[in-house]
mmCIF entry with sequence, helices, sheets and N, C-alpha, C, O atoms, coordinates in Angstrom:
data_MODEL
# 
_entry.id   MODEL 
# 
_entity.id                         1 
_entity.type                       polymer 
_entity.pdbx_number_of_molecules   1 
# 
_entity_poly.entity_id                      1 
_entity_poly.type                           'polypeptide(L)' 
_entity_poly.nstd_linkage                   no 
_entity_poly.nstd_monomer                   no 
_entity_poly.pdbx_seq_one_letter_code       MAAITRAFDVSRARYGARKVWHQLRREGRDIARCTVERLMRAMGLQGVVRGTKGVS 
_entity_poly.pdbx_seq_one_letter_code_can   MAAITRAFDVSRARYGARKVWHQLRREGRDIARCTVERLMRAMGLQGVVRGTKGVS 
_entity_poly.pdbx_strand_id                 A 
# 
loop_
_entity_poly_seq.entity_id 
_entity_poly_seq.num 
_entity_poly_seq.mon_id 
_entity_poly_seq.hetero 
1 1  MET n 
1 2  ALA n 
1 3  ALA n 
1 4  ILE n 
1 5  THR n 
1 6  ARG n 
1 7  ALA n 
1 8  PHE n 
1 9  ASP n 
1 10 VAL n 
1 11 SER n 
1 12 ARG n 
1 13 ALA n 
1 14 ARG n 
1 15 TYR n 
1 16 GLY n 
1 17 ALA n 
1 18 ARG n 
1 19 LYS n 
1 20 VAL n 
1 21 TRP n 
1 22 HIS n 
1 23 GLN n 
1 24 LEU n 
1 25 ARG n 
1 26 ARG n 
1 27 GLU n 
1 28 GLY n 
1 29 ARG n 
1 30 ASP n 
1 31 ILE n 
1 32 ALA n 
1 33 ARG n 
1 34 CYS n 
1 35 THR n 
1 36 VAL n 
1 37 GLU n 
1 38 ARG n 
1 39 LEU n 
1 40 MET n 
1 41 ARG n 
1 42 ALA n 
1 43 MET n 
1 44 GLY n 
1 45 LEU n 
1 46 GLN n 
1 47 GLY n 
1 48 VAL n 
1 49 VAL n 
1 50 ARG n 
1 51 GLY n 
1 52 THR n 
1 53 LYS n 
1 54 GLY n 
1 55 VAL n 
1 56 SER n 
# 
_struct_asym.id          A 
_struct_asym.entity_id   1 
# 
loop_
_struct_conf.conf_type_id 
_struct_conf.id 
_struct_conf.pdbx_PDB_helix_id 
_struct_conf.beg_label_comp_id 
_struct_conf.beg_label_asym_id 
_struct_conf.beg_label_seq_id 
_struct_conf.pdbx_beg_PDB_ins_code 
_struct_conf.end_label_comp_id 
_struct_conf.end_label_asym_id 
_struct_conf.end_label_seq_id 
_struct_conf.pdbx_end_PDB_ins_code 
_struct_conf.beg_auth_comp_id 
_struct_conf.beg_auth_asym_id 
_struct_conf.beg_auth_seq_id 
_struct_conf.end_auth_comp_id 
_struct_conf.end_auth_asym_id 
_struct_conf.end_auth_seq_id 
_struct_conf.pdbx_PDB_helix_class 
_struct_conf.details 
_struct_conf.pdbx_PDB_helix_length 
HELX_P HELX_P1 AA1 ALA A 2  ? VAL A 10 ? ALA A 2  VAL A 10 1 ? 9  
HELX_P HELX_P2 AA2 ALA A 17 ? ARG A 26 ? ALA A 17 ARG A 26 1 ? 10 
HELX_P HELX_P3 AA3 ARG A 33 ? MET A 43 ? ARG A 33 MET A 43 1 ? 11 
# 
_struct_conf_type.id          HELX_P 
_struct_conf_type.criteria    ? 
_struct_conf_type.reference   ? 
# 
loop_
_atom_site.group_PDB 
_atom_site.id 
_atom_site.type_symbol 
_atom_site.label_atom_id 
_atom_site.label_alt_id 
_atom_site.label_comp_id 
_atom_site.label_asym_id 
_atom_site.label_entity_id 
_atom_site.label_seq_id 
_atom_site.pdbx_PDB_ins_code 
_atom_site.Cartn_x 
_atom_site.Cartn_y 
_atom_site.Cartn_z 
_atom_site.occupancy 
_atom_site.B_iso_or_equiv 
_atom_site.pdbx_formal_charge 
_atom_site.auth_seq_id 
_atom_site.auth_comp_id 
_atom_site.auth_asym_id 
_atom_site.auth_atom_id 
_atom_site.pdbx_PDB_model_num 
ATOM 1   N N  . MET A 1 1  ? 257.549 254.264 -39.471 1.00 0.00 ? 1  MET A N  1 
ATOM 2   C CA . MET A 1 1  ? 258.703 254.685 -38.709 1.00 0.00 ? 1  MET A CA 1 
ATOM 3   C C  . MET A 1 1  ? 258.280 255.750 -37.678 1.00 0.00 ? 1  MET A C  1 
ATOM 4   O O  . MET A 1 1  ? 258.787 255.748 -36.557 1.00 0.00 ? 1  MET A O  1 
ATOM 5   N N  . ALA A 1 2  ? 257.396 256.619 -38.031 1.00 0.00 ? 2  ALA A N  1 
ATOM 6   C CA . ALA A 1 2  ? 256.947 257.630 -37.124 1.00 0.00 ? 2  ALA A CA 1 
ATOM 7   C C  . ALA A 1 2  ? 256.230 257.072 -35.911 1.00 0.00 ? 2  ALA A C  1 
ATOM 8   O O  . ALA A 1 2  ? 256.390 257.558 -34.791 1.00 0.00 ? 2  ALA A O  1 
ATOM 9   N N  . ALA A 1 3  ? 255.412 256.009 -36.165 1.00 0.00 ? 3  ALA A N  1 
ATOM 10  C CA . ALA A 1 3  ? 254.695 255.358 -35.077 1.00 0.00 ? 3  ALA A CA 1 
ATOM 11  C C  . ALA A 1 3  ? 255.607 254.623 -34.159 1.00 0.00 ? 3  ALA A C  1 
ATOM 12  O O  . ALA A 1 3  ? 255.379 254.601 -32.949 1.00 0.00 ? 3  ALA A O  1 
ATOM 13  N N  . ILE A 1 4  ? 256.657 254.005 -34.702 1.00 0.00 ? 4  ILE A N  1 
ATOM 14  C CA . ILE A 1 4  ? 257.624 253.315 -33.878 1.00 0.00 ? 4  ILE A CA 1 
ATOM 15  C C  . ILE A 1 4  ? 258.395 254.314 -33.036 1.00 0.00 ? 4  ILE A C  1 
ATOM 16  O O  . ILE A 1 4  ? 258.613 254.060 -31.851 1.00 0.00 ? 4  ILE A O  1 
ATOM 17  N N  . THR A 1 5  ? 258.812 255.432 -33.590 1.00 0.00 ? 5  THR A N  1 
ATOM 18  C CA . THR A 1 5  ? 259.524 256.459 -32.829 1.00 0.00 ? 5  THR A CA 1 
ATOM 19  C C  . THR A 1 5  ? 258.620 257.031 -31.755 1.00 0.00 ? 5  THR A C  1 
ATOM 20  O O  . THR A 1 5  ? 259.098 257.288 -30.650 1.00 0.00 ? 5  THR A O  1 
ATOM 21  N N  . ARG A 1 6  ? 257.352 257.242 -32.017 1.00 0.00 ? 6  ARG A N  1 
ATOM 22  C CA . ARG A 1 6  ? 256.429 257.803 -31.058 1.00 0.00 ? 6  ARG A CA 1 
ATOM 23  C C  . ARG A 1 6  ? 256.248 256.804 -29.872 1.00 0.00 ? 6  ARG A C  1 
ATOM 24  O O  . ARG A 1 6  ? 256.314 257.192 -28.706 1.00 0.00 ? 6  ARG A O  1 
ATOM 25  N N  . ALA A 1 7  ? 256.024 255.537 -30.205 1.00 0.00 ? 7  ALA A N  1 
ATOM 26  C CA . ALA A 1 7  ? 255.862 254.509 -29.134 1.00 0.00 ? 7  ALA A CA 1 
ATOM 27  C C  . ALA A 1 7  ? 257.137 254.411 -28.309 1.00 0.00 ? 7  ALA A C  1 
ATOM 28  O O  . ALA A 1 7  ? 257.070 254.259 -27.089 1.00 0.00 ? 7  ALA A O  1 
ATOM 29  N N  . PHE A 1 8  ? 258.266 254.494 -28.936 1.00 0.00 ? 8  PHE A N  1 
ATOM 30  C CA . PHE A 1 8  ? 259.562 254.406 -28.243 1.00 0.00 ? 8  PHE A CA 1 
ATOM 31  C C  . PHE A 1 8  ? 259.756 255.592 -27.322 1.00 0.00 ? 8  PHE A C  1 
ATOM 32  O O  . PHE A 1 8  ? 260.247 255.443 -26.203 1.00 0.00 ? 8  PHE A O  1 
ATOM 33  N N  . ASP A 1 9  ? 259.371 256.778 -27.792 1.00 0.00 ? 9  ASP A N  1 
ATOM 34  C CA . ASP A 1 9  ? 259.525 257.983 -26.983 1.00 0.00 ? 9  ASP A CA 1 
ATOM 35  C C  . ASP A 1 9  ? 258.523 257.986 -25.824 1.00 0.00 ? 9  ASP A C  1 
ATOM 36  O O  . ASP A 1 9  ? 258.867 258.412 -24.721 1.00 0.00 ? 9  ASP A O  1 
ATOM 37  N N  . VAL A 1 10 ? 257.315 257.529 -26.048 1.00 0.00 ? 10 VAL A N  1 
ATOM 38  C CA . VAL A 1 10 ? 256.306 257.451 -24.975 1.00 0.00 ? 10 VAL A CA 1 
ATOM 39  C C  . VAL A 1 10 ? 256.776 256.580 -23.823 1.00 0.00 ? 10 VAL A C  1 
ATOM 40  O O  . VAL A 1 10 ? 256.484 256.848 -22.657 1.00 0.00 ? 10 VAL A O  1 
ATOM 41  N N  . SER A 1 11 ? 257.525 255.508 -24.181 1.00 0.00 ? 11 SER A N  1 
ATOM 42  C CA . SER A 1 11 ? 258.073 254.595 -23.141 1.00 0.00 ? 11 SER A CA 1 
ATOM 43  C C  . SER A 1 11 ? 259.307 255.172 -22.477 1.00 0.00 ? 11 SER A C  1 
ATOM 44  O O  . SER A 1 11 ? 259.919 254.518 -21.633 1.00 0.00 ? 11 SER A O  1 
ATOM 45  N N  . ARG A 1 12 ? 259.693 256.429 -22.858 1.00 0.00 ? 12 ARG A N  1 
ATOM 46  C CA . ARG A 1 12 ? 260.892 257.060 -22.360 1.00 0.00 ? 12 ARG A CA 1 
ATOM 47  C C  . ARG A 1 12 ? 262.129 256.250 -22.694 1.00 0.00 ? 12 ARG A C  1 
ATOM 48  O O  . ARG A 1 12 ? 263.053 256.115 -21.893 1.00 0.00 ? 12 ARG A O  1 
ATOM 49  N N  . ALA A 1 13 ? 262.113 255.722 -23.896 1.00 0.00 ? 13 ALA A N  1 
ATOM 50  C CA . ALA A 1 13 ? 263.247 254.980 -24.475 1.00 0.00 ? 13 ALA A CA 1 
ATOM 51  C C  . ALA A 1 13 ? 263.568 253.695 -23.672 1.00 0.00 ? 13 ALA A C  1 
ATOM 52  O O  . ALA A 1 13 ? 264.722 253.272 -23.598 1.00 0.00 ? 13 ALA A O  1 
ATOM 53  N N  . ARG A 1 14 ? 262.547 253.102 -23.090 1.00 0.00 ? 14 ARG A N  1 
ATOM 54  C CA . ARG A 1 14 ? 262.773 251.900 -22.292 1.00 0.00 ? 14 ARG A CA 1 
ATOM 55  C C  . ARG A 1 14 ? 262.336 250.638 -23.082 1.00 0.00 ? 14 ARG A C  1 
ATOM 56  O O  . ARG A 1 14 ? 262.878 249.555 -22.860 1.00 0.00 ? 14 ARG A O  1 
ATOM 57  N N  . TYR A 1 15 ? 261.370 250.778 -23.989 1.00 0.00 ? 15 TYR A N  1 
ATOM 58  C CA . TYR A 1 15 ? 260.834 249.644 -24.672 1.00 0.00 ? 15 TYR A CA 1 
ATOM 59  C C  . TYR A 1 15 ? 261.766 249.154 -25.780 1.00 0.00 ? 15 TYR A C  1 
ATOM 60  O O  . TYR A 1 15 ? 262.334 249.951 -26.527 1.00 0.00 ? 15 TYR A O  1 
ATOM 61  N N  . GLY A 1 16 ? 261.914 247.825 -25.876 1.00 0.00 ? 16 GLY A N  1 
ATOM 62  C CA . GLY A 1 16 ? 262.588 247.195 -26.984 1.00 0.00 ? 16 GLY A CA 1 
ATOM 63  C C  . GLY A 1 16 ? 261.619 246.923 -28.097 1.00 0.00 ? 16 GLY A C  1 
ATOM 64  O O  . GLY A 1 16 ? 260.477 247.383 -28.072 1.00 0.00 ? 16 GLY A O  1 
ATOM 65  N N  . ALA A 1 17 ? 262.072 246.179 -29.068 1.00 0.00 ? 17 ALA A N  1 
ATOM 66  C CA . ALA A 1 17 ? 261.237 245.919 -30.269 1.00 0.00 ? 17 ALA A CA 1 
ATOM 67  C C  . ALA A 1 17 ? 259.967 245.170 -29.921 1.00 0.00 ? 17 ALA A C  1 
ATOM 68  O O  . ALA A 1 17 ? 258.893 245.464 -30.446 1.00 0.00 ? 17 ALA A O  1 
ATOM 69  N N  . ARG A 1 18 ? 260.103 244.174 -29.007 1.00 0.00 ? 18 ARG A N  1 
ATOM 70  C CA . ARG A 1 18 ? 258.907 243.380 -28.693 1.00 0.00 ? 18 ARG A CA 1 
ATOM 71  C C  . ARG A 1 18 ? 257.807 244.236 -28.027 1.00 0.00 ? 18 ARG A C  1 
ATOM 72  O O  . ARG A 1 18 ? 256.639 244.128 -28.400 1.00 0.00 ? 18 ARG A O  1 
ATOM 73  N N  . LYS A 1 19 ? 258.164 245.063 -27.071 1.00 0.00 ? 19 LYS A N  1 
ATOM 74  C CA . LYS A 1 19 ? 257.185 245.882 -26.392 1.00 0.00 ? 19 LYS A CA 1 
ATOM 75  C C  . LYS A 1 19 ? 256.649 246.960 -27.300 1.00 0.00 ? 19 LYS A C  1 
ATOM 76  O O  . LYS A 1 19 ? 255.461 247.278 -27.248 1.00 0.00 ? 19 LYS A O  1 
ATOM 77  N N  . VAL A 1 20 ? 257.522 247.545 -28.151 1.00 0.00 ? 20 VAL A N  1 
ATOM 78  C CA . VAL A 1 20 ? 257.023 248.516 -29.151 1.00 0.00 ? 20 VAL A CA 1 
ATOM 79  C C  . VAL A 1 20 ? 255.993 247.844 -30.058 1.00 0.00 ? 20 VAL A C  1 
ATOM 80  O O  . VAL A 1 20 ? 254.945 248.419 -30.350 1.00 0.00 ? 20 VAL A O  1 
ATOM 81  N N  . TRP A 1 21 ? 256.297 246.639 -30.495 1.00 0.00 ? 21 TRP A N  1 
ATOM 82  C CA . TRP A 1 21 ? 255.410 245.866 -31.384 1.00 0.00 ? 21 TRP A CA 1 
ATOM 83  C C  . TRP A 1 21 ? 254.079 245.634 -30.664 1.00 0.00 ? 21 TRP A C  1 
ATOM 84  O O  . TRP A 1 21 ? 253.021 245.813 -31.266 1.00 0.00 ? 21 TRP A O  1 
ATOM 85  N N  . HIS A 1 22 ? 254.112 245.244 -29.397 1.00 0.00 ? 22 HIS A N  1 
ATOM 86  C CA . HIS A 1 22 ? 252.840 245.042 -28.645 1.00 0.00 ? 22 HIS A CA 1 
ATOM 87  C C  . HIS A 1 22 ? 252.062 246.350 -28.552 1.00 0.00 ? 22 HIS A C  1 
ATOM 88  O O  . HIS A 1 22 ? 250.843 246.360 -28.723 1.00 0.00 ? 22 HIS A O  1 
ATOM 89  N N  . GLN A 1 23 ? 252.758 247.451 -28.282 1.00 0.00 ? 23 GLN A N  1 
ATOM 90  C CA . GLN A 1 23 ? 252.065 248.755 -28.180 1.00 0.00 ? 23 GLN A CA 1 
ATOM 91  C C  . GLN A 1 23 ? 251.397 249.143 -29.514 1.00 0.00 ? 23 GLN A C  1 
ATOM 92  O O  . GLN A 1 23 ? 250.283 249.667 -29.520 1.00 0.00 ? 23 GLN A O  1 
ATOM 93  N N  . LEU A 1 24 ? 252.075 248.886 -30.632 1.00 0.00 ? 24 LEU A N  1 
ATOM 94  C CA . LEU A 1 24 ? 251.504 249.246 -31.922 1.00 0.00 ? 24 LEU A CA 1 
ATOM 95  C C  . LEU A 1 24 ? 250.293 248.326 -32.210 1.00 0.00 ? 24 LEU A C  1 
ATOM 96  O O  . LEU A 1 24 ? 249.313 248.767 -32.811 1.00 0.00 ? 24 LEU A O  1 
ATOM 97  N N  . ARG A 1 25 ? 250.362 247.075 -31.789 1.00 0.00 ? 25 ARG A N  1 
ATOM 98  C CA . ARG A 1 25 ? 249.221 246.175 -32.004 1.00 0.00 ? 25 ARG A CA 1 
ATOM 99  C C  . ARG A 1 25 ? 248.036 246.655 -31.196 1.00 0.00 ? 25 ARG A C  1 
ATOM 100 O O  . ARG A 1 25 ? 246.908 246.625 -31.687 1.00 0.00 ? 25 ARG A O  1 
ATOM 101 N N  . ARG A 1 26 ? 248.260 247.098 -29.965 1.00 0.00 ? 26 ARG A N  1 
ATOM 102 C CA . ARG A 1 26 ? 247.175 247.644 -29.115 1.00 0.00 ? 26 ARG A CA 1 
ATOM 103 C C  . ARG A 1 26 ? 246.525 248.842 -29.741 1.00 0.00 ? 26 ARG A C  1 
ATOM 104 O O  . ARG A 1 26 ? 245.328 249.071 -29.566 1.00 0.00 ? 26 ARG A O  1 
ATOM 105 N N  . GLU A 1 27 ? 247.324 249.633 -30.491 1.00 0.00 ? 27 GLU A N  1 
ATOM 106 C CA . GLU A 1 27 ? 246.785 250.780 -31.177 1.00 0.00 ? 27 GLU A CA 1 
ATOM 107 C C  . GLU A 1 27 ? 246.106 250.468 -32.458 1.00 0.00 ? 27 GLU A C  1 
ATOM 108 O O  . GLU A 1 27 ? 245.586 251.366 -33.120 1.00 0.00 ? 27 GLU A O  1 
ATOM 109 N N  . GLY A 1 28 ? 246.090 249.220 -32.832 1.00 0.00 ? 28 GLY A N  1 
ATOM 110 C CA . GLY A 1 28 ? 245.366 248.776 -34.026 1.00 0.00 ? 28 GLY A CA 1 
ATOM 111 C C  . GLY A 1 28 ? 246.225 248.756 -35.308 1.00 0.00 ? 28 GLY A C  1 
ATOM 112 O O  . GLY A 1 28 ? 245.689 248.648 -36.410 1.00 0.00 ? 28 GLY A O  1 
ATOM 113 N N  . ARG A 1 29 ? 247.509 248.857 -35.163 1.00 0.00 ? 29 ARG A N  1 
ATOM 114 C CA . ARG A 1 29 ? 248.411 248.795 -36.329 1.00 0.00 ? 29 ARG A CA 1 
ATOM 115 C C  . ARG A 1 29 ? 248.808 247.336 -36.556 1.00 0.00 ? 29 ARG A C  1 
ATOM 116 O O  . ARG A 1 29 ? 249.284 246.653 -35.649 1.00 0.00 ? 29 ARG A O  1 
ATOM 117 N N  . ASP A 1 30 ? 248.600 246.881 -37.788 1.00 0.00 ? 30 ASP A N  1 
ATOM 118 C CA . ASP A 1 30 ? 248.969 245.500 -38.117 1.00 0.00 ? 30 ASP A CA 1 
ATOM 119 C C  . ASP A 1 30 ? 250.341 245.488 -38.766 1.00 0.00 ? 30 ASP A C  1 
ATOM 120 O O  . ASP A 1 30 ? 250.500 245.742 -39.960 1.00 0.00 ? 30 ASP A O  1 
ATOM 121 N N  . ILE A 1 31 ? 251.334 245.179 -37.923 1.00 0.00 ? 31 ILE A N  1 
ATOM 122 C CA . ILE A 1 31 ? 252.721 245.183 -38.403 1.00 0.00 ? 31 ILE A CA 1 
ATOM 123 C C  . ILE A 1 31 ? 253.445 243.971 -37.824 1.00 0.00 ? 31 ILE A C  1 
ATOM 124 O O  . ILE A 1 31 ? 253.183 243.562 -36.693 1.00 0.00 ? 31 ILE A O  1 
ATOM 125 N N  . ALA A 1 32 ? 254.345 243.411 -38.596 1.00 0.00 ? 32 ALA A N  1 
ATOM 126 C CA . ALA A 1 32 ? 255.092 242.255 -38.158 1.00 0.00 ? 32 ALA A CA 1 
ATOM 127 C C  . ALA A 1 32 ? 256.188 242.653 -37.163 1.00 0.00 ? 32 ALA A C  1 
ATOM 128 O O  . ALA A 1 32 ? 256.768 243.734 -37.261 1.00 0.00 ? 32 ALA A O  1 
ATOM 129 N N  . ARG A 1 33 ? 256.460 241.757 -36.203 1.00 0.00 ? 33 ARG A N  1 
ATOM 130 C CA . ARG A 1 33 ? 257.463 242.072 -35.183 1.00 0.00 ? 33 ARG A CA 1 
ATOM 131 C C  . ARG A 1 33 ? 258.852 242.197 -35.839 1.00 0.00 ? 33 ARG A C  1 
ATOM 132 O O  . ARG A 1 33 ? 259.664 243.032 -35.441 1.00 0.00 ? 33 ARG A O  1 
ATOM 133 N N  . CYS A 1 34 ? 259.106 241.350 -36.851 1.00 0.00 ? 34 CYS A N  1 
ATOM 134 C CA . CYS A 1 34 ? 260.440 241.428 -37.488 1.00 0.00 ? 34 CYS A CA 1 
ATOM 135 C C  . CYS A 1 34 ? 260.624 242.765 -38.209 1.00 0.00 ? 34 CYS A C  1 
ATOM 136 O O  . CYS A 1 34 ? 261.740 243.269 -38.342 1.00 0.00 ? 34 CYS A O  1 
ATOM 137 N N  . THR A 1 35 ? 259.524 243.314 -38.662 1.00 0.00 ? 35 THR A N  1 
ATOM 138 C CA . THR A 1 35 ? 259.606 244.630 -39.331 1.00 0.00 ? 35 THR A CA 1 
ATOM 139 C C  . THR A 1 35 ? 259.950 245.748 -38.287 1.00 0.00 ? 35 THR A C  1 
ATOM 140 O O  . THR A 1 35 ? 260.733 246.659 -38.553 1.00 0.00 ? 35 THR A O  1 
ATOM 141 N N  . VAL A 1 36 ? 259.328 245.620 -37.111 1.00 0.00 ? 36 VAL A N  1 
ATOM 142 C CA . VAL A 1 36 ? 259.636 246.585 -36.043 1.00 0.00 ? 36 VAL A CA 1 
ATOM 143 C C  . VAL A 1 36 ? 261.082 246.442 -35.652 1.00 0.00 ? 36 VAL A C  1 
ATOM 144 O O  . VAL A 1 36 ? 261.771 247.439 -35.437 1.00 0.00 ? 36 VAL A O  1 
ATOM 145 N N  . GLU A 1 37 ? 261.559 245.201 -35.554 1.00 0.00 ? 37 GLU A N  1 
ATOM 146 C CA . GLU A 1 37 ? 262.983 244.972 -35.154 1.00 0.00 ? 37 GLU A CA 1 
ATOM 147 C C  . GLU A 1 37 ? 263.914 245.584 -36.196 1.00 0.00 ? 37 GLU A C  1 
ATOM 148 O O  . GLU A 1 37 ? 264.885 246.256 -35.848 1.00 0.00 ? 37 GLU A O  1 
ATOM 149 N N  . ARG A 1 38 ? 263.611 245.347 -37.494 1.00 0.00 ? 38 ARG A N  1 
ATOM 150 C CA . ARG A 1 38 ? 264.507 245.844 -38.575 1.00 0.00 ? 38 ARG A CA 1 
ATOM 151 C C  . ARG A 1 38 ? 264.473 247.382 -38.564 1.00 0.00 ? 38 ARG A C  1 
ATOM 152 O O  . ARG A 1 38 ? 265.529 248.008 -38.653 1.00 0.00 ? 38 ARG A O  1 
ATOM 153 N N  . LEU A 1 39 ? 263.310 247.995 -38.459 1.00 0.00 ? 39 LEU A N  1 
ATOM 154 C CA . LEU A 1 39 ? 263.232 249.440 -38.487 1.00 0.00 ? 39 LEU A CA 1 
ATOM 155 C C  . LEU A 1 39 ? 263.902 250.104 -37.298 1.00 0.00 ? 39 LEU A C  1 
ATOM 156 O O  . LEU A 1 39 ? 264.563 251.134 -37.427 1.00 0.00 ? 39 LEU A O  1 
ATOM 157 N N  . MET A 1 40 ? 263.712 249.482 -36.126 1.00 0.00 ? 40 MET A N  1 
ATOM 158 C CA . MET A 1 40 ? 264.336 250.042 -34.929 1.00 0.00 ? 40 MET A CA 1 
ATOM 159 C C  . MET A 1 40 ? 265.852 249.981 -35.072 1.00 0.00 ? 40 MET A C  1 
ATOM 160 O O  . MET A 1 40 ? 266.552 250.917 -34.685 1.00 0.00 ? 40 MET A O  1 
ATOM 161 N N  . ARG A 1 41 ? 266.369 248.867 -35.633 1.00 0.00 ? 41 ARG A N  1 
ATOM 162 C CA . ARG A 1 41 ? 267.810 248.735 -35.831 1.00 0.00 ? 41 ARG A CA 1 
ATOM 163 C C  . ARG A 1 41 ? 268.333 249.800 -36.808 1.00 0.00 ? 41 ARG A C  1 
ATOM 164 O O  . ARG A 1 41 ? 269.403 250.379 -36.619 1.00 0.00 ? 41 ARG A O  1 
ATOM 165 N N  . ALA A 1 42 ? 267.508 250.041 -37.892 1.00 0.00 ? 42 ALA A N  1 
ATOM 166 C CA . ALA A 1 42 ? 267.937 251.019 -38.892 1.00 0.00 ? 42 ALA A CA 1 
ATOM 167 C C  . ALA A 1 42 ? 267.923 252.435 -38.313 1.00 0.00 ? 42 ALA A C  1 
ATOM 168 O O  . ALA A 1 42 ? 268.712 253.280 -38.737 1.00 0.00 ? 42 ALA A O  1 
ATOM 169 N N  . MET A 1 43 ? 267.019 252.709 -37.334 1.00 0.00 ? 43 MET A N  1 
ATOM 170 C CA . MET A 1 43 ? 266.923 254.016 -36.747 1.00 0.00 ? 43 MET A CA 1 
ATOM 171 C C  . MET A 1 43 ? 267.879 254.181 -35.577 1.00 0.00 ? 43 MET A C  1 
ATOM 172 O O  . MET A 1 43 ? 268.037 255.283 -35.053 1.00 0.00 ? 43 MET A O  1 
ATOM 173 N N  . GLY A 1 44 ? 268.513 253.096 -35.167 1.00 0.00 ? 44 GLY A N  1 
ATOM 174 C CA . GLY A 1 44 ? 269.455 253.178 -34.044 1.00 0.00 ? 44 GLY A CA 1 
ATOM 175 C C  . GLY A 1 44 ? 268.743 253.195 -32.702 1.00 0.00 ? 44 GLY A C  1 
ATOM 176 O O  . GLY A 1 44 ? 269.294 253.714 -31.731 1.00 0.00 ? 44 GLY A O  1 
ATOM 177 N N  . LEU A 1 45 ? 267.530 252.643 -32.614 1.00 0.00 ? 45 LEU A N  1 
ATOM 178 C CA . LEU A 1 45 ? 266.770 252.630 -31.372 1.00 0.00 ? 45 LEU A CA 1 
ATOM 179 C C  . LEU A 1 45 ? 266.970 251.294 -30.671 1.00 0.00 ? 45 LEU A C  1 
ATOM 180 O O  . LEU A 1 45 ? 266.864 250.240 -31.297 1.00 0.00 ? 45 LEU A O  1 
ATOM 181 N N  . GLN A 1 46 ? 267.262 251.335 -29.358 1.00 0.00 ? 46 GLN A N  1 
ATOM 182 C CA . GLN A 1 46 ? 267.420 250.143 -28.597 1.00 0.00 ? 46 GLN A CA 1 
ATOM 183 C C  . GLN A 1 46 ? 266.843 250.363 -27.226 1.00 0.00 ? 46 GLN A C  1 
ATOM 184 O O  . GLN A 1 46 ? 267.055 251.417 -26.626 1.00 0.00 ? 46 GLN A O  1 
ATOM 185 N N  . GLY A 1 47 ? 266.102 249.369 -26.705 1.00 0.00 ? 47 GLY A N  1 
ATOM 186 C CA . GLY A 1 47 ? 265.524 249.540 -25.391 1.00 0.00 ? 47 GLY A CA 1 
ATOM 187 C C  . GLY A 1 47 ? 266.532 249.262 -24.312 1.00 0.00 ? 47 GLY A C  1 
ATOM 188 O O  . GLY A 1 47 ? 267.698 248.984 -24.591 1.00 0.00 ? 47 GLY A O  1 
ATOM 189 N N  . VAL A 1 48 ? 266.080 249.338 -23.076 1.00 0.00 ? 48 VAL A N  1 
ATOM 190 C CA . VAL A 1 48 ? 266.966 249.119 -21.940 1.00 0.00 ? 48 VAL A CA 1 
ATOM 191 C C  . VAL A 1 48 ? 267.341 247.641 -21.869 1.00 0.00 ? 48 VAL A C  1 
ATOM 192 O O  . VAL A 1 48 ? 266.473 246.777 -21.995 1.00 0.00 ? 48 VAL A O  1 
ATOM 193 N N  . VAL A 1 49 ? 268.632 247.340 -21.667 1.00 0.00 ? 49 VAL A N  1 
ATOM 194 C CA . VAL A 1 49 ? 269.092 246.002 -21.498 1.00 0.00 ? 49 VAL A CA 1 
ATOM 195 C C  . VAL A 1 49 ? 269.254 245.706 -20.029 1.00 0.00 ? 49 VAL A C  1 
ATOM 196 O O  . VAL A 1 49 ? 269.948 246.425 -19.311 1.00 0.00 ? 49 VAL A O  1 
ATOM 197 N N  . ARG A 1 50 ? 268.598 244.622 -19.573 1.00 0.00 ? 50 ARG A N  1 
ATOM 198 C CA . ARG A 1 50 ? 268.610 244.302 -18.204 1.00 0.00 ? 50 ARG A CA 1 
ATOM 199 C C  . ARG A 1 50 ? 269.131 242.857 -17.943 1.00 0.00 ? 50 ARG A C  1 
ATOM 200 O O  . ARG A 1 50 ? 268.990 241.983 -18.799 1.00 0.00 ? 50 ARG A O  1 
ATOM 201 N N  . GLY A 1 51 ? 269.694 242.639 -16.830 1.00 0.00 ? 51 GLY A N  1 
ATOM 202 C CA . GLY A 1 51 ? 270.099 241.308 -16.428 1.00 0.00 ? 51 GLY A CA 1 
ATOM 203 C C  . GLY A 1 51 ? 271.384 240.812 -17.021 1.00 0.00 ? 51 GLY A C  1 
ATOM 204 O O  . GLY A 1 51 ? 271.681 239.623 -16.910 1.00 0.00 ? 51 GLY A O  1 
ATOM 205 N N  . THR A 1 52 ? 272.151 241.654 -17.637 1.00 0.00 ? 52 THR A N  1 
ATOM 206 C CA . THR A 1 52 ? 273.443 241.201 -18.149 1.00 0.00 ? 52 THR A CA 1 
ATOM 207 C C  . THR A 1 52 ? 274.593 241.854 -17.356 1.00 0.00 ? 52 THR A C  1 
ATOM 208 O O  . THR A 1 52 ? 274.654 243.074 -17.203 1.00 0.00 ? 52 THR A O  1 
ATOM 209 N N  . LYS A 1 53 ? 275.466 241.027 -16.878 1.00 0.00 ? 53 LYS A N  1 
ATOM 210 C CA . LYS A 1 53 ? 276.604 241.557 -16.131 1.00 0.00 ? 53 LYS A CA 1 
ATOM 211 C C  . LYS A 1 53 ? 277.821 241.492 -17.021 1.00 0.00 ? 53 LYS A C  1 
ATOM 212 O O  . LYS A 1 53 ? 277.967 240.555 -17.806 1.00 0.00 ? 53 LYS A O  1 
ATOM 213 N N  . GLY A 1 54 ? 278.677 242.451 -16.913 1.00 0.00 ? 54 GLY A N  1 
ATOM 214 C CA . GLY A 1 54 ? 279.907 242.492 -17.660 1.00 0.00 ? 54 GLY A CA 1 
ATOM 215 C C  . GLY A 1 54 ? 280.868 241.425 -17.161 1.00 0.00 ? 54 GLY A C  1 
ATOM 216 O O  . GLY A 1 54 ? 281.107 241.329 -15.957 1.00 0.00 ? 54 GLY A O  1 
ATOM 217 N N  . VAL A 1 55 ? 281.425 240.619 -18.061 1.00 0.00 ? 55 VAL A N  1 
ATOM 218 C CA . VAL A 1 55 ? 282.317 239.551 -17.721 1.00 0.00 ? 55 VAL A CA 1 
ATOM 219 C C  . VAL A 1 55 ? 283.730 240.112 -17.698 1.00 0.00 ? 55 VAL A C  1 
ATOM 220 O O  . VAL A 1 55 ? 284.167 240.739 -18.663 1.00 0.00 ? 55 VAL A O  1 
ATOM 221 N N  . SER A 1 56 ? 284.461 239.885 -16.578 1.00 0.00 ? 56 SER A N  1 
ATOM 222 C CA . SER A 1 56 ? 285.816 240.434 -16.488 1.00 0.00 ? 56 SER A CA 1 
ATOM 223 C C  . SER A 1 56 ? 286.824 239.392 -16.920 1.00 0.00 ? 56 SER A C  1 
ATOM 224 O O  . SER A 1 56 ? 288.026 239.656 -16.917 1.00 0.00 ? 56 SER A O  1 
# 
């Protein structure tokens, strides 16, 4: 969880689960993407959402 939080903070809270997972893999950590998704959800971390328009 500490590594996920650090990678999220380094990205200035822009990275979502997939990019955090890629960053951790580059650092040599062997972790499943679904685990990163689950832990980020539990910690309340969410990356920037792009390309969605509010429907009126």
